[in-house]
C-alpha positions, 0 to 999 in steps of 0.5 A, spaced: 500 500 500 502 506 498 501 512 503 497 515 498 492 510 498 491 510 505 490 518 505 485 517 499 481 512 503 481 517 509 478 522 505 473 518 502 471 516 509 470 523 511 465 524 506 461 518 506 457 516 511 455 509 509 463 508 509 463 510 516 458 506 518 461 500 515 467 501 518 464 502 525 461 495 524 468 492 522 470 487 527 478 487 525 483 490 521 481 484 516 474 487 515 477 494 514 481 492 509 475 488 505 471 495 506 477 499 503 478 494 497 470 494 496 471 501 495 476 501 490 483 502 495 489 497 495 490 497 503 491 490 507 490 489 514 498 489 515 498 496 512 492 498 517 496 495 523 502 499 521 498 506 520 495 505 527 502 506 530 504 512 525 498 516 525 497 521 531 491 521 536 490 528 533 490 526 526 485 520 528 480 525 532 480 529 525 478 524 521 472 522 524 471 523 531 476 518 534 475 512 537 477 507 543 483 503 544 478 497 542 476 500 536 478 495 530 478 501 525 482 506 529 487 507 524 481 510 520 478 514 526 472 511 524 470 509 531 
């Protein structure tokens, strides 16, 4: 995955409430990756895991209101 793919997916999530709802229901990073793939993005569960450690809490808050530590789609800020 390129960083551009993740950024593009985050931008789409910000503007698409149906994607936000799907991400909230995702059970884990595999589920998030499947949602991203269905939306036309090439993002793997490993990519999301790596992104979780690189994205700051402030960036997550700005995407979709942040989430708790138990949120599987925390890398996308969808919880």
